[in-house]
Each structure stands twice: as C-alpha cells, then as structure tokens.
MARSEBA-111242 format. One record per residue (C-alpha): x negated, y, z. Coordinates in steps of 0.02 Angstrom, whole numbers, padded with zeros to 5 digits, always signed. Layout:
BEGIN
XYZ/...
% end
This chain:
BEGIN
-00885-00499-00537/-00702-00502-00545/-00574-00432-00431/-00433-00547-00363/-00319-00461-00496/-00443-00503-00643/-00515-00335-00648/-00658-00259-00608/-00696-00222-00431/-00623-00060-00371/-00740+00069-00273/-00682+00073-00101/-00579+00235-00062/-00554+00311+00099/-00422+00321+00226/-00294+00426+00174/-00208+00532+00320/-00067+00409+00312/-00160+00259+00340/-00265+00334+00452/-00139+00383+00584/-00062+00200+00565/-00230+00124+00586/-00252+00236+00756/-00104+00153+00843/-00210-00015+00849/-00348+00092+00934/-00209+00108+01066/-00119-00040+01088/-00272-00141+01078/-00320-00053+01230/-00177-00113+01325/-00218-00290+01260/-00374-00306+01328/-00321-00235+01505/-00187-00366+01510/-00312-00507+01471/-00454-00446+01589/-00393-00327+01739/-00210-00336+01765/-00205-00512+01819/-00346-00477+01963/-00274-00325+02009/-00088-00411+02033/-00172-00537+02146/-00249-00402+02231/-00070-00360+02296/+00013-00520+02291/-00130-00648+02389/-00160-00623+02560/-00090-00647+02751/-00002-00472+02763/+00193-00438+02764/+00252-00482+02587/+00101-00574+02525/+00083-00752+02468/-00024-00902+02436/-00141-00893+02262/-00047-01035+02202/+00116-00968+02234/+00050-00790+02156/-00013-00886+01982/+00148-00979+01956/+00261-00811+02001/+00136-00727+01876/+00173-00876+01740/+00350-00868+01761/+00341-00669+01716/+00236-00713+01555/+00373-00839+01505/+00511-00711+01520/+00411-00584+01433/+00398-00693+01310/+00567-00739+01291/+00650-00571+01277/+00521-00499+01165/+00552-00640+01049/+00735-00614+01049/+00760-00430+01047/+00618-00419+00895/+00731-00471+00745/+00874-00381+00817/+00760-00203+00854/+00676-00242+00681/+00848-00257+00581/+00925-00109+00660/+00749-00013+00629/+00766-00063+00435/+00905+00089+00413/+00854+00255+00349/+00772+00371+00495/+00785+00252+00610/+00641+00163+00635/+00534+00304+00686/+00640+00352+00834/+00665+00183+00896/+00477+00157+00887/+00432+00316+00976/+00547+00274+01102/+00466+00103+01137/+00311+00190+01142/+00339+00320+01256/+00448+00198+01390/+00292+00079+01362/+00175+00213+01398/+00259+00277+01540/+00294+00110+01631/+00087+00073+01616/+00053+00219+01700/+00167+00195+01844/+00088+00010+01854/-00037+00082+01946/+00054+00156+02065/+00180+00020+02123/+00140-00019+02317/+00199-00215+02302/+00177-00348+02212/+00353-00383+02153/+00370-00212+02080/+00185-00231+01997/+00251-00397+01914/+00423-00323+01859/+00344-00156+01781/+00217-00254+01698/+00364-00364+01628/+00448-00212+01557/+00283-00126+01498/+00259-00281+01402/+00427-00304+01300/+00415-00107+01268/+00235-00124+01198/+00298-00298+01103/+00432-00198+01019/+00326-00070+00969/+00217-00195+00880/+00383-00257+00777/+00411-00074+00713/+00230-00039+00684/+00172-00188+00575/+00311-00159+00483/+00266+00011+00428/+00120-00053+00330/+00230-00082+00186/+00267+00136+00204/+00101+00196+00232/-00012+00115+00095/+00011+00015-00064/-00009-00181-00091/-00185-00176-00181/-00219-00097-00010/-00134-00185+00123/-00258-00314+00164/-00410-00180+00168/-00284-00053+00294/-00235-00201+00402/-00412-00250+00429/-00448-00084+00474/-00319-00057+00610/-00380-00232+00690/-00555-00175+00672/-00531-00015+00749/-00421-00084+00873/-00565-00205+00942/-00697-00046+00934/-00568+00074+01007/-00510-00027+01155/-00684-00055+01238/-00681+00156+01288/-00533+00155+01410/-00586-00019+01447/-00748+00011+01492/-00695+00169+01607/-00567+00036+01691/-00706-00074+01717/-00796+00059+01820/-00659+00087+01915/-00633-00086+01965/-00822-00124+01996/-00796+00047+02114/-00685-00040+02220/-00651-00145+02365/-00691-00316+02271/-00861-00236+02227/-00938-00096+02277/-00810-00022+02383/-00826+00155+02352/-00647+00186+02312/-00480+00104+02358/-00395-00032+02266/-00258+00097+02233/-00364+00219+02161/-00444+00089+02062/-00284+00024+01973/-00207+00216+01965/-00364+00249+01858/-00368+00102+01779/-00163+00116+01695/-00182+00293+01691/-00322+00314+01575/-00267+00137+01477/-00086+00232+01441/-00140+00406+01394/-00276+00337+01273/-00129+00238+01200/-00007+00398+01185/-00157+00503+01113/-00201+00395+00981/-00027+00361+00920/+00028+00546+00913/-00041+00569+00751/+00078+00436+00689/+00226+00507+00774/+00181+00659+00673/+00142+00585+00512/+00261+00426+00477/+00392+00446+00355/+00504+00288+00313/+00496+00258+00128/+00575+00076+00138/+00744+00046+00206/+00922-00042+00191/+01047+00074+00061/+01220+00046+00094/+01253-00059-00056/+01129-00202+00006/+01200-00171+00178/+01369-00227+00132/+01282-00402+00031/+01219-00446+00198/+01362-00529+00239/+01406-00614+00081/+01365-00773+00160/+01488-00749+00307/+01642-00674+00228/+01738-00791+00341/+01684-00728+00482/+01829-00631+00540/+01726-00512+00659/+01595-00482+00514/+01730-00445+00392/+01817-00311+00519/+01656-00223+00550/+01632-00218+00351/+01814-00134+00332/+01764-00005+00469/+01627+00047+00384/+01706+00070+00216/+01835+00181+00290/+01696+00293+00312/+01533+00384+00257/+01466+00427+00433/+01304+00367+00502/+01328+00179+00575/+01360+00169+00759/+01247+00079+00879/+01386-00067+00899/+01393-00085+00720/+01223-00076+00679/+01210-00226+00821/+01324-00326+00712/+01250-00303+00573/+01066-00338+00630/+01164-00515+00688/+01233-00562+00522/+01080-00483+00439/+00956-00615+00533/+01059-00749+00501/+01075-00711+00316/+00898-00699+00304/+00848-00851+00397/+00967-00945+00295/+00868-00882+00151/+00692-00923+00214/+00745-01102+00249/+00818-01129+00074/+00755-00994-00064/+00607-00904+00002/+00499-01075+00022/+00342-00965+00020/+00386-00849+00168/+00451-01001+00255/+00298-01111+00243/+00189-00988+00265/+00278-00942+00435/+00232-01133+00481/+00058-01109+00443/+00038-00957+00536/+00120-01021+00689/-00001-01158+00693/-00156-01080+00670/-00109-00927+00751/-00088-01032+00904/-00240-01087+00888/-00309-00914+00915/-00198-00844+01057/-00244-01008+01144/-00443-00998+01141/-00407-00809+01166/-00307-00835+01328/-00403-00986+01399/-00560-00894+01360/-00596-00875+01559/-00535-01044+01592/-00673-01119+01480/-00810-01035+01571/-00755-01074+01736/-00735-01256+01713/-00900-01243+01662/-00969-01150+01817/-01037-01012+01709/-01101-00838+01782/-00932-00724+01760/-01033-00567+01742/-01101-00639+01579/-00958-00696+01513/-00880-00520+01538/-01019-00452+01436/-00997-00596+01297/-00820-00542+01300/-00845-00353+01264/-00983-00403+01136/-00851-00520+01049/-00739-00359+01032/-00879-00290+00931/-00902-00419+00813/-00719-00448+00787/-00724-00274+00723/-00867-00290+00619/-00793-00465+00551/-00623-00345+00519/-00728-00219+00423/-00812-00371+00315/-00647-00463+00272/-00565-00289+00242/-00705-00265+00103/-00695-00431+00030/-00492-00435+00003/-00537-00304-00140/-00631-00459-00230/-00550-00604-00179/-00365-00658-00148/-00293-00650+00028/-00246-00833+00040/-00454-00876-00002/-00502-00771+00148/-00382-00836+00249/-00444-01016+00216/-00627-00970+00247/-00560-00889+00426/-00453-01033+00477/-00587-01156+00409/-00712-01062+00512/-00601-01060+00686/-00607-01258+00647/-00788-01262+00641/-00784-01158+00813/-00677-01286+00919/-00790-01431+00857/-00936-01340+00910/-00848-01343+01087/-00891-01509+01112/-01056-01461+01118/-01045-01313+01239/-01133-01323+01418/-01229-01165+01466/-01204-00968+01437/-01313-00960+01279/-01165-01073+01204/-01028-00986+01268/-01110-00818+01182/-01120-00929+01021/-00947-00988+01025/-00884-00801+01069/-00996-00745+00917/-00891-00865+00821/-00731-00829+00876/-00759-00636+00862/-00793-00665+00665/-00648-00735+00623/-00518-00676+00766/-00467-00499+00691/-00482-00554+00518/-00375-00698+00522/-00230-00586+00615/-00279-00442+00488/-00248-00530+00328/-00089-00628+00405/-00006-00473+00453/-00062-00391+00267/-00002-00549+00163/+00168-00558+00252/+00196-00366+00198/+00167-00434+00025/+00299-00562+00002/+00432-00502+00101/+00557-00368+00051/+00485-00199+00103/+00650-00125+00129/+00692-00241+00259/+00512-00266+00332/+00584-00223+00513/+00690-00355+00519/+00578-00482+00441/+00422-00434+00549/+00542-00468+00696/+00548-00649+00647/+00350-00647+00610/+00333-00583+00782/+00425-00747+00864/+00302-00871+00771/+00177-00743+00851/+00252-00761+01021/+00233-00956+01002/+00035-00907+00999/-00051-01029+01109/+00106-01084+01194/+00072-01260+01115/-00107-01261+01121/-00095-01219+01317/+00010-01385+01328/-00104-01465+01230/-00263-01419+01342/-00171-01446+01520/-00112-01627+01447/-00306-01665+01406/-00354-01589+01582/-00233-01684+01666/-00285-01843+01570/-00464-01832+01640/-00540-01736+01504/-00674-01607+01490/-00640-01422+01434/-00739-01470+01292/-00634-01601+01241/-00466-01498+01261/-00552-01336+01163/-00609-01475+01009/-00429-01532+01019/-00360-01348+00964/-00455-01411+00766/-00296-01495+00747/-00196-01335+00728/-00299-01239+00622/-00310-01407+00497/-00134-01439+00480/-00102-01249+00489/-00213-01237+00319/-00119-01365+00230/+00035-01278+00234/-00041-01112+00197/-00103-01230+00045/+00076-01264+00009/+00129-01108+00033/+00029-01042-00080/+00056-01154-00218/+00244-01085-00216/+00289-00928-00325/+00309-00779-00228/+00488-00734-00200/+00572-00597-00335/+00569-00463-00197/+00376-00476-00181/+00304-00306-00161/+00218-00297-00352/
% end
C-alpha cells in the first residue's frame, strides 16, 4: 500500500518525549472542558436560583450565563491573535503559555470556593479566557515539538488521550456531585463544588508540568522578519516611529512595542490571507462552517435528549461512552494519516458528520440517542485533530502563534450560527430532529470550501 507521500507506508513510531509532553496538555485542558459542559452549569444554578437573598429565577440565571459565555467568547477571540503574535518572538511563547495555565488553574480551583453566583460567574469567565488563551499557544507549539510528517498522528494522539484522560477527574467530580444535596445528600453543595473544581484544576496542572519542563521554541520571528511586517503599513506614522525606536537598540522589545508590532503583524497577515494565501483563507472558511456544526451538536446534546424526554442518567452514560469512542476514533484516524492525505481523511469525517445529522431525523428513543452519540464519537476528535495538524502544515512555522490566534477566532464561532439555526427552527415550530438535521448544510458547504482549498497550491512558506 502506498503512503500519501507516494512511498511505502512508514512504520508507526512511538511518541518522543517532546511529543508526549505536548500530548499530555490535551489531557488536562479536556478535563476542564468536560467539567464546563456537564457540571459547571448545574453548580452555577444551584447558587443562583432560589428565593433566598441575592438569588434569581431560573430564566434570569440562564440569561446571565449566556451573556457571560458571550463576553468570554468575544474577549477570547479578540486577544487570541494579539497574544499569539507576541508569543512568536523568541523565548516568549513558553513564558506566556505558562502564565495563562497557572492563572487558569488557580481560577479554576478558586471557583469551587465562591459564595455567590455573581462571583462564581466572574471567576468562571476569567478561567475560560485564560484557558482559551493557553490553547492558542498550545496549538501553535505543534510545529516545534514534531515534524510535518508526524503532525497528523501527534495531533490525533492529543485529542485521543484528552478524551480518555478527561474522564478520570470528571468521574471524581461526578461522584462528588452525586454525593451532594441534589442526589444522595451525603455532602454539602459547597464541598461537592470544591472537590470537583480542585480535582480538575490539579489534574490540569500536573499533566502540564512535563510541557513546562521540556518545551523549547524552535520557530520564531527574527528581527529581519519583524521589520518586514510593516512594509504594507509604512505610511502609518505610529508604526514608522515604532520602527525607528526599534532600530536604535538591540535590546529585547518592550511590552508596548510588542503589542504595536502584533497589531501591525495581524493586519498584514489578514491582508495576506485574503489576497495571496488562498489555500489558508479557503480552509479557514471551510473550518468555520464544519466546526460550527460540530460545536452546535456538542453544545446542544443535552437539549436534544431533553426535548425527546429521554432518561437523563442514560444520556450522561452515553456522553461518557462518546468520550471513549472519540479516543479510539482519533487513534484510528491518526494511524490512517500515515497512509492517506490529511484532506482525504477530513472529507471522510465531514461526510460522517453529514450522515449523523440526517440520522437525527429518525431519533426518538435512548437507543437511537446512543447510536447518534457513537457516530459523533467516531468523527469528533478526528475532525478536530486533523484540522489542527493540517493548518499547522500550511502556515509559516515562525508565525504559528499569530496564525493560530486567527484560527482560534474561527473556532470560537463554533456553534454560533448553528445555534441560531436550531433556535429558529424551534421557534418556527419544528422538532429538534429537524433542527439537528439542518446542521448537514454546514458540513456540506464546508466540504465544498475544503475541496476548493485543496485545489490551490500550498503557500511558499508551507512547512515541507
């Protein structure tokens, strides 16, 4: 069998120490993601909803939670490219990444001790902002820890281990919730929260320590390249003065200067993507569309079961089952990446999700919900992992932080349009089955744009 490079298939290699330390961070951040999806909304409402002093109605609590998510999303999307561009300078990425992780972990643990729902929501938003910022730096590290021919496999290992490893602290957190006042009543709600957040935060930090120790930034922006950033903005007086000041000294740039450089660099990069790097631009459009479909299905999985009046315990069991299936699916597609082109595997995953959306039309019981969860698990991690590695291959490695900041903006839009479509279908009197089936449109159009991107030659800076 021929490989995607046209040579005989290569033997699978074990993860190197650098690759392994990078993969382990996915195990930590995935644990927080799972907690945020399943238990944080429940704990928030346990503090917010009621007749006591400072408590509010369930509808208002839901509205405030949605506003908090919106604020977090906007802030994360705005700071991502700037932080990424700054981190592309030598010896800075690791320091900023470490800062975002430490602050995120500290806020996560602190969240369990908050006495009021307002403070709970504020700290939750703070945690998510630093969590999302850490992912920009983390994703961009892929170009430093492995080679182009192993990016698909290593990225897939990250998602696979993340899905599986996140179950460990989540099961402890779930046990704490079950022992809490909402179910068995053995412990207080406060203790339940403390255990859940503390276990998740400590797990997140511990599995990140190897990356703290081993990561070394290989690709970064040189001084010469830094000057070229501004060539399309030479008439801007502020930037011109910034360059003059920078040329007067060989010292490391200050924070304000780096921020000014970052904005100039981002504007130049966006212009380049829109006018020259058609492959990158078309891929980002495709990514936004199909990842929006993925995010919408993930975010609305509980709503699907609720609308169909399915057993809640059964839904949680199948969601945990999905994590295991997603782990196996990511590993399988990671292995297949040694034989087939990345885009070929992306087509398969998108087509798989398209079929899952259409299957939703037949969904009516818990068994059907389980079959749908299995289908989602088969392609979820693989689609995310392969998208990350494919993007790493078509961007300049020395600007990976900045490019992944832009990539993160498109990722943050995930489930935004899809959620609006589902809301529109429901408000128009449609069923949840029809609403989910409409997500097939996002995958179909995303498929088309990916085909268009695949036809373009790779940019000259492709990491070959």
